[in-house]
N, CA, C and O atoms as CSV, one atom per row, in Angstrom:
chain,resi,resn,atom,element,x,y,z
A,1,MET,N,N,31.462,64.308,7.607
A,1,MET,CA,C,32.817,64.806,7.469
A,1,MET,C,C,33.308,65.375,8.799
A,1,MET,O,O,34.492,65.258,9.116
A,2,ALA,N,N,32.432,65.979,9.569
A,2,ALA,CA,C,32.825,66.546,10.858
A,2,ALA,C,C,33.297,65.455,11.805
A,2,ALA,O,O,34.233,65.670,12.576
A,3,ASP,N,N,32.656,64.273,11.758
A,3,ASP,CA,C,33.098,63.153,12.583
A,3,ASP,C,C,34.549,62.805,12.297
A,3,ASP,O,O,35.332,62.559,13.215
A,4,LEU,N,N,34.897,62.786,11.033
A,4,LEU,CA,C,36.237,62.377,10.641
A,4,LEU,C,C,37.276,63.399,11.075
A,4,LEU,O,O,38.385,63.026,11.458
A,5,GLU,N,N,36.940,64.668,11.022
A,5,GLU,CA,C,37.893,65.700,11.412
A,5,GLU,C,C,38.250,65.598,12.898
A,5,GLU,O,O,39.387,65.883,13.275
A,6,ARG,N,N,37.297,65.195,13.747
A,6,ARG,CA,C,37.561,65.064,15.178
A,6,ARG,C,C,38.238,63.743,15.509
A,6,ARG,O,O,38.853,63.612,16.567
A,7,THR,N,N,38.134,62.773,14.628
A,7,THR,CA,C,38.645,61.442,14.902
A,7,THR,C,C,40.162,61.435,14.869
A,7,THR,O,O,40.773,61.848,13.884
A,8,GLU,N,N,40.757,60.969,15.937
A,8,GLU,CA,C,42.192,60.806,15.979
A,8,GLU,C,C,42.581,59.344,15.843
A,8,GLU,O,O,43.749,59.012,15.639
A,9,PHE,N,N,41.579,58.470,15.958
A,9,PHE,CA,C,41.823,57.036,15.894
A,9,PHE,C,C,40.849,56.375,14.943
A,9,PHE,O,O,39.743,56.866,14.716
A,10,LEU,N,N,41.274,55.262,14.397
A,10,LEU,CA,C,40.398,54.317,13.735
A,10,LEU,C,C,40.337,53.115,14.659
A,10,LEU,O,O,41.166,52.985,15.560
A,11,TYR,N,N,39.381,52.246,14.451
A,11,TYR,CA,C,39.175,51.134,15.369
A,11,TYR,C,C,39.109,49.811,14.628
A,11,TYR,O,O,38.733,49.750,13.457
A,12,GLY,N,N,39.481,48.762,15.332
A,12,GLY,CA,C,39.385,47.404,14.819
A,12,GLY,C,C,38.981,46.475,15.949
A,12,GLY,O,O,38.857,46.891,17.101
A,13,VAL,N,N,38.776,45.211,15.602
A,13,VAL,CA,C,38.381,44.217,16.593
A,13,VAL,C,C,39.431,43.125,16.627
A,13,VAL,O,O,39.696,42.473,15.617
A,14,ASP,N,N,40.030,42.929,17.800
A,14,ASP,CA,C,40.997,41.851,17.991
A,14,ASP,C,C,40.241,40.644,18.526
A,14,ASP,O,O,39.784,40.634,19.669
A,15,SER,N,N,40.118,39.641,17.693
A,15,SER,CA,C,39.426,38.424,18.112
A,15,SER,C,C,40.342,37.231,17.938
A,15,SER,O,O,39.912,36.156,17.520
A,16,SER,N,N,41.615,37.433,18.265
A,16,SER,CA,C,42.590,36.363,18.103
A,16,SER,C,C,42.217,35.164,18.963
A,16,SER,O,O,41.619,35.305,20.030
A,17,VAL,N,N,42.574,34.006,18.487
A,17,VAL,CA,C,42.201,32.755,19.134
A,17,VAL,C,C,43.472,32.029,19.545
A,17,VAL,O,O,44.409,31.912,18.754
A,18,ALA,N,N,43.506,31.546,20.769
A,18,ALA,CA,C,44.635,30.761,21.252
A,18,ALA,C,C,44.284,29.281,21.165
A,18,ALA,O,O,43.119,28.905,21.294
A,19,ASP,N,N,45.284,28.453,20.947
A,19,ASP,CA,C,45.056,27.012,20.891
A,19,ASP,C,C,44.700,26.451,22.262
A,19,ASP,O,O,44.085,25.389,22.361
A,20,ASP,N,N,45.080,27.152,23.307
A,20,ASP,CA,C,44.848,26.700,24.668
A,20,ASP,C,C,43.725,27.529,25.287
A,20,ASP,O,O,43.841,28.752,25.374
A,21,ASP,N,N,42.658,26.896,25.710
A,21,ASP,CA,C,41.504,27.598,26.270
A,21,ASP,C,C,41.842,28.406,27.517
A,21,ASP,O,O,41.106,29.329,27.865
A,22,ARG,N,N,42.929,28.082,28.192
A,22,ARG,CA,C,43.290,28.834,29.402
A,22,ARG,C,C,43.663,30.271,29.073
A,22,ARG,O,O,43.597,31.138,29.944
A,23,PHE,N,N,44.055,30.539,27.830
A,23,PHE,CA,C,44.500,31.870,27.436
A,23,PHE,C,C,43.479,32.594,26.571
A,23,PHE,O,O,43.818,33.568,25.900
A,24,TYR,N,N,42.239,32.134,26.579
A,24,TYR,CA,C,41.193,32.753,25.770
A,24,TYR,C,C,40.907,34.160,26.252
A,24,TYR,O,O,40.776,34.406,27.451
A,25,GLU,N,N,40.814,35.074,25.314
A,25,GLU,CA,C,40.387,36.433,25.601
A,25,GLU,C,C,39.205,36.735,24.697
A,25,GLU,O,O,39.273,36.461,23.499
A,26,PRO,N,N,38.138,37.284,25.221
A,26,PRO,CA,C,37.014,37.625,24.345
A,26,PRO,C,C,37.414,38.728,23.376
A,26,PRO,O,O,38.344,39.485,23.653
A,27,PRO,N,N,36.732,38.829,22.254
A,27,PRO,CA,C,37.044,39.905,21.306
A,27,PRO,C,C,36.979,41.266,21.993
A,27,PRO,O,O,36.110,41.518,22.827
A,28,HIS,N,N,37.918,42.135,21.622
A,28,HIS,CA,C,37.934,43.472,22.198
A,28,HIS,C,C,38.341,44.489,21.135
A,28,HIS,O,O,38.934,44.135,20.116
A,29,ILE,N,N,38.018,45.737,21.381
A,29,ILE,CA,C,38.272,46.812,20.430
A,29,ILE,C,C,39.695,47.329,20.623
A,29,ILE,O,O,40.152,47.523,21.750
A,30,VAL,N,N,40.387,47.550,19.502
A,30,VAL,CA,C,41.721,48.150,19.530
A,30,VAL,C,C,41.686,49.443,18.715
A,30,VAL,O,O,40.890,49.588,17.787
A,31,ARG,N,N,42.558,50.370,19.080
A,31,ARG,CA,C,42.622,51.658,18.397
A,31,ARG,C,C,43.867,51.728,17.527
A,31,ARG,O,O,44.901,51.142,17.846
A,32,PHE,N,N,43.747,52.455,16.422
A,32,PHE,CA,C,44.873,52.707,15.531
A,32,PHE,C,C,44.981,54.219,15.350
A,32,PHE,O,O,44.045,54.869,14.883
A,33,ARG,N,N,46.129,54.765,15.723
A,33,ARG,CA,C,46.311,56.218,15.620
A,33,ARG,C,C,46.426,56.623,14.154
A,33,ARG,O,O,47.184,56.035,13.382
A,34,ILE,N,N,45.645,57.652,13.795
A,34,ILE,CA,C,45.710,58.200,12.441
A,34,ILE,C,C,46.975,59.030,12.333
A,34,ILE,O,O,47.238,59.888,13.175
A,35,THR,N,N,47.764,58.772,11.284
A,35,THR,CA,C,49.015,59.504,11.103
A,35,THR,C,C,48.921,60.567,10.021
A,35,THR,O,O,49.665,61.547,10.040
A,36,LYS,N,N,47.991,60.371,9.062
A,36,LYS,CA,C,47.881,61.327,7.954
A,36,LYS,C,C,46.529,61.165,7.283
A,36,LYS,O,O,46.003,60.056,7.185
A,37,LYS,N,N,45.962,62.291,6.817
A,37,LYS,CA,C,44.707,62.269,6.074
A,37,LYS,C,C,44.902,63.002,4.758
A,37,LYS,O,O,45.432,64.113,4.724
A,38,THR,N,N,44.470,62.371,3.679
A,38,THR,CA,C,44.463,63.005,2.365
A,38,THR,C,C,43.024,62.960,1.855
A,38,THR,O,O,42.178,62.326,2.485
A,39,PRO,N,N,42.726,63.609,0.743
A,39,PRO,CA,C,41.345,63.533,0.233
A,39,PRO,C,C,40.892,62.112,-0.111
A,39,PRO,O,O,39.694,61.833,-0.068
A,40,LYS,N,N,41.812,61.210,-0.450
A,40,LYS,CA,C,41.431,59.859,-0.850
A,40,LYS,C,C,41.732,58.778,0.193
A,40,LYS,O,O,41.093,57.726,0.192
A,41,ARG,N,N,42.692,59.027,1.074
A,41,ARG,CA,C,43.127,57.973,1.999
A,41,ARG,C,C,43.296,58.490,3.420
A,41,ARG,O,O,43.498,59.680,3.661
A,42,ILE,N,N,43.205,57.541,4.352
A,42,ILE,CA,C,43.555,57.798,5.744
A,42,ILE,C,C,44.640,56.797,6.104
A,42,ILE,O,O,44.461,55.589,5.946
A,43,TYR,N,N,45.759,57.303,6.585
A,43,TYR,CA,C,46.894,56.462,6.947
A,43,TYR,C,C,46.906,56.245,8.453
A,43,TYR,O,O,46.581,57.152,9.220
A,44,TYR,N,N,47.275,55.062,8.868
A,44,TYR,CA,C,47.317,54.724,10.289
A,44,TYR,C,C,48.398,53.674,10.513
A,44,TYR,O,O,48.897,53.062,9.568
A,45,ILE,N,N,48.748,53.480,11.772
A,45,ILE,CA,C,49.731,52.464,12.144
A,45,ILE,C,C,49.121,51.567,13.213
A,45,ILE,O,O,48.727,52.049,14.275
A,46,PRO,N,N,49.040,50.262,12.941
A,46,PRO,CA,C,48.607,49.343,14.010
A,46,PRO,C,C,49.674,49.337,15.101
A,46,PRO,O,O,50.804,48.911,14.860
A,47,GLU,N,N,49.325,49.805,16.296
A,47,GLU,CA,C,50.307,50.013,17.359
A,47,GLU,C,C,50.667,48.760,18.130
A,47,GLU,O,O,51.673,48.745,18.840
A,48,ASN,N,N,49.877,47.714,18.011
A,48,ASN,CA,C,50.127,46.545,18.844
A,48,ASN,C,C,51.044,45.518,18.185
A,48,ASN,O,O,51.125,44.384,18.656
A,49,TRP,N,N,51.717,45.878,17.134
A,49,TRP,CA,C,52.627,44.951,16.471
A,49,TRP,C,C,54.061,45.355,16.747
A,49,TRP,O,O,54.337,46.509,17.076
A,50,GLY,N,N,54.971,44.405,16.611
A,50,GLY,CA,C,56.384,44.651,16.877
A,50,GLY,C,C,56.982,45.711,15.970
A,50,GLY,O,O,57.552,46.687,16.458
A,51,ARG,N,N,56.864,45.540,14.669
A,51,ARG,CA,C,57.435,46.496,13.721
A,51,ARG,C,C,56.312,47.334,13.130
A,51,ARG,O,O,55.456,46.796,12.427
A,52,PRO,N,N,56.290,48.629,13.393
A,52,PRO,CA,C,55.197,49.448,12.876
A,52,PRO,C,C,55.233,49.537,11.350
A,52,PRO,O,O,56.270,49.840,10.760
A,53,VAL,N,N,54.109,49.274,10.731
A,53,VAL,CA,C,53.950,49.357,9.286
A,53,VAL,C,C,52.778,50.280,9.019
A,53,VAL,O,O,51.667,50.036,9.490
A,54,GLN,N,N,53.025,51.342,8.261
A,54,GLN,CA,C,51.944,52.273,7.974
A,54,GLN,C,C,50.998,51.649,6.947
A,54,GLN,O,O,51.434,51.099,5.936
A,55,ARG,N,N,49.715,51.744,7.221
A,55,ARG,CA,C,48.692,51.221,6.323
A,55,ARG,C,C,47.713,52.339,5.999
A,55,ARG,O,O,47.729,53.395,6.631
A,56,PHE,N,N,46.867,52.099,5.013
A,56,PHE,CA,C,45.874,53.105,4.665
A,56,PHE,C,C,44.566,52.433,4.283
A,56,PHE,O,O,44.519,51.254,3.930
A,57,VAL,N,N,43.491,53.241,4.369
A,57,VAL,CA,C,42.169,52.802,3.932
A,57,VAL,C,C,41.565,53.901,3.070
A,57,VAL,O,O,42.013,55.047,3.098
A,58,ASP,N,N,40.555,53.541,2.314
A,58,ASP,CA,C,39.850,54.460,1.434
A,58,ASP,C,C,39.003,55.417,2.270
A,58,ASP,O,O,38.060,54.997,2.939
A,59,ARG,N,N,39.341,56.691,2.229
A,59,ARG,CA,C,38.656,57.682,3.044
A,59,ARG,C,C,37.200,57.858,2.622
A,59,ARG,O,O,36.317,57.992,3.470
A,60,VAL,N,N,36.950,57.858,1.319
A,60,VAL,CA,C,35.588,58.060,0.820
A,60,VAL,C,C,34.672,56.931,1.292
A,60,VAL,O,O,33.563,57.188,1.761
A,61,ALA,N,N,35.127,55.692,1.172
A,61,ALA,CA,C,34.326,54.546,1.604
A,61,ALA,C,C,34.129,54.562,3.119
A,61,ALA,O,O,33.048,54.226,3.603
A,62,LEU,N,N,35.148,54.942,3.864
A,62,LEU,CA,C,35.040,54.993,5.320
A,62,LEU,C,C,34.019,56.051,5.754
A,62,LEU,O,O,33.217,55.807,6.655
A,63,GLU,N,N,34.051,57.221,5.117
A,63,GLU,CA,C,33.074,58.265,5.443
A,63,GLU,C,C,31.661,57.836,5.069
A,63,GLU,O,O,30.706,58.139,5.784
A,64,ARG,N,N,31.527,57.137,3.958
A,64,ARG,CA,C,30.205,56.737,3.475
A,64,ARG,C,C,29.612,55.604,4.305
A,64,ARG,O,O,28.443,55.660,4.686
A,65,ASP,N,N,30.423,54.561,4.592
A,65,ASP,CA,C,29.920,53.340,5.220
A,65,ASP,C,C,30.216,53.228,6.716
A,65,ASP,O,O,29.561,52.463,7.423
A,66,GLY,N,N,31.194,53.983,7.193
A,66,GLY,CA,C,31.570,53.878,8.599
A,66,GLY,C,C,32.553,52.758,8.880
A,66,GLY,O,O,33.068,52.652,9.993
A,67,GLU,N,N,32.822,51.919,7.884
A,67,GLU,CA,C,33.787,50.829,8.020
A,67,GLU,C,C,34.341,50.462,6.643
A,67,GLU,O,O,33.683,50.655,5.621
A,68,VAL,N,N,35.556,49.933,6.641
A,68,VAL,CA,C,36.204,49.512,5.401
A,68,VAL,C,C,36.921,48.199,5.664
A,68,VAL,O,O,37.625,48.062,6.664
A,69,ARG,N,N,36.746,47.242,4.778
A,69,ARG,CA,C,37.455,45.953,4.855
A,69,ARG,C,C,38.705,46.055,3.995
A,69,ARG,O,O,38.634,46.408,2.818
A,70,ARG,N,N,39.864,45.738,4.600
A,70,ARG,CA,C,41.111,45.727,3.832
A,70,ARG,C,C,41.180,44.444,3.010
A,70,ARG,O,O,41.007,43.353,3.553
A,71,ARG,N,N,41.424,44.559,1.733
A,71,ARG,CA,C,41.435,43.397,0.836
A,71,ARG,C,C,42.576,42.433,1.137
A,71,ARG,O,O,42.409,41.219,1.020
A,72,SER,N,N,43.718,42.957,1.519
A,72,SER,CA,C,44.894,42.101,1.722
A,72,SER,C,C,45.032,41.598,3.158
A,72,SER,O,O,46.042,40.985,3.502
A,73,ALA,N,N,44.037,41.849,3.988
A,73,ALA,CA,C,44.135,41.495,5.409
A,73,ALA,C,C,43.806,40.032,5.637
A,73,ALA,O,O,42.969,39.450,4.947
A,74,GLY,N,N,44.476,39.452,6.612
A,74,GLY,CA,C,44.139,38.110,7.072
A,74,GLY,C,C,43.047,38.200,8.121
A,74,GLY,O,O,42.891,39.236,8.768
A,75,TRP,N,N,42.294,37.133,8.296
A,75,TRP,CA,C,41.176,37.150,9.249
A,75,TRP,C,C,41.631,37.425,10.670
A,75,TRP,O,O,40.852,37.932,11.477
A,76,TRP,N,N,42.875,37.103,10.995
A,76,TRP,CA,C,43.393,37.241,12.351
A,76,TRP,C,C,43.850,38.662,12.670
A,76,TRP,O,O,44.100,38.972,13.835
A,77,GLU,N,N,43.964,39.522,11.679
A,77,GLU,CA,C,44.473,40.867,11.898
A,77,GLU,C,C,43.384,41.771,12.477
A,77,GLU,O,O,42.267,41.800,11.960
A,78,PRO,N,N,43.699,42.506,13.541
A,78,PRO,CA,C,42.691,43.363,14.152
A,78,PRO,C,C,42.204,44.471,13.217
A,78,PRO,O,O,41.117,45.014,13.418
A,79,ASP,N,N,42.992,44.808,12.205
A,79,ASP,CA,C,42.568,45.848,11.274
A,79,ASP,C,C,42.089,45.267,9.945
A,79,ASP,O,O,42.159,45.936,8.914
A,80,ALA,N,N,41.607,44.035,9.964
A,80,ALA,CA,C,41.030,43.459,8.750
A,80,ALA,C,C,39.819,44.291,8.323
A,80,ALA,O,O,39.606,44.521,7.133
A,81,THR,N,N,39.043,44.730,9.280
A,81,THR,CA,C,37.988,45.714,9.044
A,81,THR,C,C,38.285,46.900,9.956
A,81,THR,O,O,38.446,46.748,11.167
A,82,VAL,N,N,38.353,48.075,9.353
A,82,VAL,CA,C,38.661,49.292,10.092
A,82,VAL,C,C,37.375,50.102,10.217
A,82,VAL,O,O,36.642,50.277,9.243
A,83,TYR,N,N,37.108,50.596,11.434
A,83,TYR,CA,C,35.875,51.319,11.725
A,83,TYR,C,C,36.176,52.775,12.052
A,83,TYR,O,O,37.202,53.095,12.652
A,84,LEU,N,N,35.262,53.648,11.645
A,84,LEU,CA,C,35.385,55.065,11.959
A,84,LEU,C,C,35.105,55.322,13.437
A,84,LEU,O,O,35.764,56.154,14.061
A,85,ASN,N,N,34.131,54.611,13.992
A,85,ASN,CA,C,33.765,54.716,15.408
A,85,ASN,C,C,33.880,53.330,16.039
A,85,ASN,O,O,33.778,52.326,15.335
A,86,PRO,N,N,34.088,53.259,17.345
A,86,PRO,CA,C,34.205,51.942,17.985
A,86,PRO,C,C,32.947,51.102,17.736
A,86,PRO,O,O,31.837,51.559,18.006
A,87,PRO,N,N,33.113,49.879,17.224
A,87,PRO,CA,C,31.943,49.035,16.967
A,87,PRO,C,C,31.386,48.461,18.264
A,87,PRO,O,O,32.097,48.342,19.261
A,88,GLU,N,N,30.112,48.109,18.234
A,88,GLU,CA,C,29.474,47.457,19.376
A,88,GLU,C,C,29.789,45.972,19.306
A,88,GLU,O,O,29.544,45.335,18.281
A,89,LEU,N,N,30.327,45.416,20.378
A,89,LEU,CA,C,30.636,43.987,20.421
A,89,LEU,C,C,29.573,43.277,21.232
A,89,LEU,O,O,29.229,43.695,22.338
A,90,GLU,N,N,29.067,42.217,20.676
A,90,GLU,CA,C,28.068,41.417,21.375
A,90,GLU,C,C,28.786,40.268,22.070
A,90,GLU,O,O,29.301,39.360,21.416
A,91,GLN,N,N,28.816,40.313,23.377
A,91,GLN,CA,C,29.471,39.273,24.157
A,91,GLN,C,C,28.459,38.194,24.508
A,91,GLN,O,O,27.366,38.505,24.981
A,92,PRO,N,N,28.803,36.935,24.287
A,92,PRO,CA,C,27.853,35.877,24.642
A,92,PRO,C,C,27.651,35.821,26.158
A,92,PRO,O,O,28.591,35.990,26.935
A,93,ALA,N,N,26.416,35.582,26.551
A,93,ALA,CA,C,26.103,35.477,27.972
A,93,ALA,C,C,26.638,34.162,28.525
A,93,ALA,O,O,26.648,33.140,27.839
A,94,LYS,N,N,27.080,34.207,29.773
A,94,LYS,CA,C,27.554,32.982,30.408
A,94,LYS,C,C,26.365,32.068,30.668
A,94,LYS,O,O,25.307,32.532,31.094
A,95,PRO,N,N,26.528,30.777,30.416
A,95,PRO,CA,C,25.404,29.863,30.640
A,95,PRO,C,C,25.071,29.749,32.127
A,95,PRO,O,O,25.953,29.815,32.982
A,96,ASP,N,N,23.810,29.582,32.410
A,96,ASP,CA,C,23.322,29.427,33.779
A,96,ASP,C,C,23.393,27.943,34.131
A,96,ASP,O,O,22.577,27.155,33.653
A,97,LEU,N,N,24.357,27.558,34.959
A,97,LEU,CA,C,24.534,26.144,35.302
A,97,LEU,C,C,23.329,25.581,36.047
A,97,LEU,O,O,22.979,24.414,35.866
A,98,GLY,N,N,22.697,26.391,36.875
A,98,GLY,CA,C,21.519,25.914,37.605
A,98,GLY,C,C,20.382,25.560,36.661
A,98,GLY,O,O,19.724,24.533,36.828
A,99,ALA,N,N,20.153,26.415,35.668
A,99,ALA,CA,C,19.085,26.150,34.696
A,99,ALA,C,C,19.422,24.923,33.855
A,99,ALA,O,O,18.543,24.115,33.556
A,100,LEU,N,N,20.693,24.778,33.473
A,100,LEU,CA,C,21.091,23.605,32.691
A,100,LEU,C,C,20.972,22.327,33.516
A,100,LEU,O,O,20.599,21.277,32.992
A,101,ARG,N,N,21.289,22.417,34.799
A,101,ARG,CA,C,21.161,21.250,35.680
A,101,ARG,C,C,19.684,20.849,35.814
A,101,ARG,O,O,19.357,19.663,35.786
A,102,ALA,N,N,18.797,21.840,35.960
A,102,ALA,CA,C,17.359,21.560,36.056
A,102,ALA,C,C,16.831,20.974,34.749
A,102,ALA,O,O,15.998,20.068,34.759
A,103,GLU,N,N,17.320,21.496,33.628
A,103,GLU,CA,C,16.917,20.969,32.321
A,103,GLU,C,C,17.361,19.519,32.172
A,103,GLU,O,O,16.634,18.683,31.633
A,104,MET,N,N,18.568,19.238,32.658
A,104,MET,CA,C,19.084,17.868,32.597
A,104,MET,C,C,18.220,16.943,33.471
A,104,MET,O,O,17.902,15.826,33.064
A,105,ALA,N,N,17.849,17.402,34.651
A,105,ALA,CA,C,17.021,16.578,35.544
A,105,ALA,C,C,15.639,16.328,34.938
A,105,ALA,O,O,15.105,15.223,35.041
A,106,ASP,N,N,15.056,17.359,34.301
A,106,ASP,CA,C,13.744,17.198,33.677
A,106,ASP,C,C,13.783,16.240,32.490
A,106,ASP,O,O,12.784,15.592,32.181
A,107,ALA,N,N,14.933,16.149,31.827
A,107,ALA,CA,C,15.061,15.279,30.653
A,107,ALA,C,C,15.383,13.837,31.042
A,107,ALA,O,O,15.433,12.968,30.171
A,108,HIS,N,N,15.599,13.567,32.318
A,108,HIS,CA,C,15.961,12.209,32.754
A,108,HIS,C,C,14.810,11.237,32.471
A,108,HIS,O,O,13.647,11.594,32.657
A,109,PRO,N,N,15.120,10.017,32.023
A,109,PRO,CA,C,14.069,9.031,31.718
A,109,PRO,C,C,13.159,8.718,32.909
A,109,PRO,O,O,11.984,8.406,32.715
A,110,ASP,N,N,13.675,8.795,34.123
A,110,ASP,CA,C,12.839,8.544,35.295
A,110,ASP,C,C,11.786,9.642,35.500
A,110,ASP,O,O,10.810,9.439,36.223
A,111,ARG,N,N,11.982,10.795,34.870
A,111,ARG,CA,C,11.032,11.912,35.001
A,111,ARG,C,C,10.247,12.127,33.703
A,111,ARG,O,O,9.651,13.187,33.511
A,112,GLY,N,N,10.242,11.149,32.829
A,112,GLY,CA,C,9.434,11.231,31.617
A,112,GLY,C,C,10.191,11.627,30.369
A,112,GLY,O,O,9.603,11.702,29.290
A,113,GLY,N,N,11.495,11.886,30.491
A,113,GLY,CA,C,12.285,12.224,29.313
A,113,GLY,C,C,12.763,10.975,28.593
A,113,GLY,O,O,12.504,9.853,29.028
A,114,THR,N,N,13.464,11.185,27.486
A,114,THR,CA,C,14.036,10.056,26.747
A,114,THR,C,C,15.534,10.010,26.975
A,114,THR,O,O,16.138,10.962,27.470
A,115,ASP,N,N,16.121,8.874,26.600
A,115,ASP,CA,C,17.571,8.741,26.725
A,115,ASP,C,C,18.287,9.814,25.896
A,115,ASP,O,O,19.250,10.421,26.365
A,116,ALA,N,N,17.822,10.046,24.675
A,116,ALA,CA,C,18.467,11.014,23.777
A,116,ALA,C,C,18.366,12.430,24.347
A,116,ALA,O,O,19.337,13.185,24.291
A,117,GLU,N,N,17.206,12.798,24.893
A,117,GLU,CA,C,17.049,14.132,25.489
A,117,GLU,C,C,17.971,14.306,26.685
A,117,GLU,O,O,18.582,15.361,26.853
A,118,PHE,N,N,18.073,13.283,27.509
A,118,PHE,CA,C,18.932,13.356,28.694
A,118,PHE,C,C,20.398,13.475,28.296
A,118,PHE,O,O,21.138,14.278,28.864
A,119,ILE,N,N,20.815,12.670,27.317
A,119,ILE,CA,C,22.219,12.707,26.873
A,119,ILE,C,C,22.557,14.086,26.307
A,119,ILE,O,O,23.627,14.626,26.587
A,120,ALA,N,N,21.650,14.657,25.511
A,120,ALA,CA,C,21.889,15.989,24.942
A,120,ALA,C,C,21.944,17.051,26.044
A,120,ALA,O,O,22.812,17.924,26.013
A,121,ALA,N,N,21.027,16.987,27.018
A,121,ALA,CA,C,21.017,17.959,28.119
A,121,ALA,C,C,22.269,17.824,28.973
A,121,ALA,O,O,22.837,18.828,29.402
A,122,ARG,N,N,22.707,16.592,29.225
A,122,ARG,CA,C,23.925,16.385,30.008
A,122,ARG,C,C,25.140,16.914,29.264
A,122,ARG,O,O,26.029,17.497,29.884
A,123,ARG,N,N,25.201,16.729,27.965
A,123,ARG,CA,C,26.318,17.242,27.165
A,123,ARG,C,C,26.375,18.771,27.254
A,123,ARG,O,O,27.452,19.340,27.431
A,124,ARG,N,N,25.220,19.439,27.132
A,124,ARG,CA,C,25.194,20.904,27.250
A,124,ARG,C,C,25.659,21.345,28.635
A,124,ARG,O,O,26.410,22.313,28.758
A,125,TYR,N,N,25.221,20.645,29.672
A,125,TYR,CA,C,25.617,20.990,31.039
A,125,TYR,C,C,27.116,20.803,31.232
A,125,TYR,O,O,27.785,21.675,31.786
A,126,GLU,N,N,27.648,19.669,30.777
A,126,GLU,CA,C,29.081,19.385,30.945
A,126,GLU,C,C,29.941,20.391,30.174
A,126,GLU,O,O,30.984,20.817,30.669
A,127,GLN,N,N,29.514,20.769,28.977
A,127,GLN,CA,C,30.269,21.750,28.200
A,127,GLN,C,C,30.269,23.110,28.897
A,127,GLN,O,O,31.302,23.778,28.959
A,128,ALA,N,N,29.120,23.517,29.419
A,128,ALA,CA,C,29.038,24.800,30.119
A,128,ALA,C,C,29.874,24.776,31.398
A,128,ALA,O,O,30.528,25.761,31.738
A,129,LYS,N,N,29.848,23.666,32.090
A,129,LYS,CA,C,30.613,23.540,33.336
A,129,LYS,C,C,32.114,23.591,33.054
A,129,LYS,O,O,32.871,24.177,33.828
A,130,ALA,N,N,32.548,22.981,31.950
A,130,ALA,CA,C,33.961,22.969,31.591
A,130,ALA,C,C,34.448,24.379,31.203
A,130,ALA,O,O,35.631,24.683,31.353
A,131,GLN,N,N,33.561,25.221,30.714
A,131,GLN,CA,C,33.944,26.569,30.298
A,131,GLN,C,C,33.998,27.547,31.464
A,131,GLN,O,O,34.555,28.637,31.324
A,132,GLN,N,N,33.437,27.186,32.605
A,132,GLN,CA,C,33.457,28.080,33.766
A,132,GLN,C,C,34.870,28.109,34.355
A,132,GLN,O,O,35.525,27.072,34.454
A,133,PRO,N,N,35.339,29.307,34.749
A,133,PRO,CA,C,36.659,29.383,35.378
A,133,PRO,C,C,36.637,28.683,36.744
A,133,PRO,O,O,35.647,28.744,37.473
A,134,THR,N,N,37.729,28.031,37.065
A,134,THR,CA,C,37.824,27.357,38.354
A,134,THR,C,C,38.348,28.343,39.381
A,134,THR,O,O,39.301,29.070,39.100
A,135,PRO,N,N,37.750,28.388,40.567
A,135,PRO,CA,C,38.171,29.355,41.602
A,135,PRO,C,C,39.496,28.977,42.214
A,135,PRO,O,O,39.992,29.679,43.096
């Protein structure tokens, strides 16, 4: 309960997806300012939207579990799951192009690999290379 009394914000994860890979942003944490607390609910406003709409979550469940899933939320909404404390985000590691290139060379039929192994290794290398930002 003491955690909640000090909390001025609730947290969510914005993992919106763009159709164009050039505008990809990795998932990041967003804050929602708490506007009111009652014994049963916590009210907040998602600040990153055009028209502010006050929303609420179950205070008892949030205190007990540390997070609450909104039933009416769409998967794209940053407050689909609301957290009492900022959640830990696991960011995927960038692929090592040198290691993938070496793996591709080792899988080459001239070095004892098979055609299928080489094709699969080359596909992984090409996909990783395409995801790297161009300087």
